[in-house]
N, C-alpha and C positions, 0 to 999 in steps of 0.2 A: 331875784325872780324862782326860784323853781320851779324842777321840769323834769313831771316822774320818767323815768328811764324803766317804766310798765308800758307806755302807748307809741301810738310813731307817730311821727308828723306827717307836713304840708309846707311846701311854698307856701301859699297860703293863710299861713295858719287855721288849724283845723285839727285838731289831736282825736287819733282812731284806738282803743284797744279792744284785740279779742276776748268775747267772754268766753263759761265753760263751754256755750255752745255751739258755737261755732258764726253762731255769728259779731258782730261789732256797735262795737258807743262810740258816735261822736259828737263833737264836739267840739267848740272856741277854743285857746288857748288861751293862758292869763294875758303874754301879749296884748292878740291881738280886744281882749279883751280891755285893753287899757288905754290902747287905741281908742279904745269906739268911746270912754265914758260914759255916764251913764243912761244905760241898756233902759227902755220904757216899751218896745212891743215885740218881739219875737214873732211869728209864718213862721209855719212845717210843715216839709208834708207831708205831704195823705200816706195814711198806711199802706201797703198795697203795690207805693203809686215806681217804676222801676226810673235804675238811677248812673243817669254816663256817666264816669270819670270824671271830671273838670266839670263839669258840666252845674249853674247853682241848680241850690234844691230846698231852700229858706231865705228870707232875711230878718235880720237883723237891724233894732233901728235904733238909737240914740240917741241925744238931744241932740245928736250936736252932727249926724252922719246919721244917716242908713247903710246897710255892707250886704252884701249876699255872702250865703258859703256855698260852698264848692263842694258835691261829691267828693272824699281821699277814692273811692275806688271805687264803680259799678256795683249795681246789686239792687237785691228789692227792702224797701224799709220791709220790715216788718212790727215797725210798735215805735211812737214819736214822746216827747216825752212831758206831758198834759202839767205839769207843775211847772217848766220853764214860761212857759205863754198864761198861766197865773201868777207869774209871780216871774217875769222879769231879769228884775236886781238882781236877782240867787246868782248867773251867770257873771260879775260884777261881785258874787260871794264868794264863791268862790269856779272857778272860770273849770276846774277838769275834774268835779264832784258834780259841776252843772250838764249830763249831757239831753241834745237835743233829738238825733234820734238813734233807732236798730236799722241796724245794715244785714243781711244774708248774700254778702263777700259775690257776682257773679265767679272767683276766682278768686281761689286761698290766695295767689304768688300776687297778684296787686296789694296786698299788705304789705308782704316783703318788702317786700321796694321801693317803702314809704321811708320817708328819715327818722331814724332810732334816733332819741334825747339829745345824744352827747353833737347830732350832726345841722338839725332844728339851731341846737345853745349854736350854731354858729354858723347856723344860716342870717340869727336874729346881732349878733355881736354882738 
């Protein structure tokens, strides 16, 4: 399993990538999509919503389970990826390409506090 080094990670298996404009893209890791199995439904947060770090903000359902996605950092939702709503299985096909939503972080330093790819790899064993 490849874990991209250009992102930060959470213990609850979300990834976060800082974009050129200072926003961050958020998705779930390959480990998470593999554990969920075939994904059939995605419910995303609303653009403009203010998210609290560590709080559930969207739902991903598979044929065997439903899982919450947690906001890796606090911030305002500035975009959602409607393509994953229309084709939820795109997350299975490429979890690190299928971002769920973009946030404008309330505090950029919170992003730096998340796990590196190396630390995440150790975390999942």
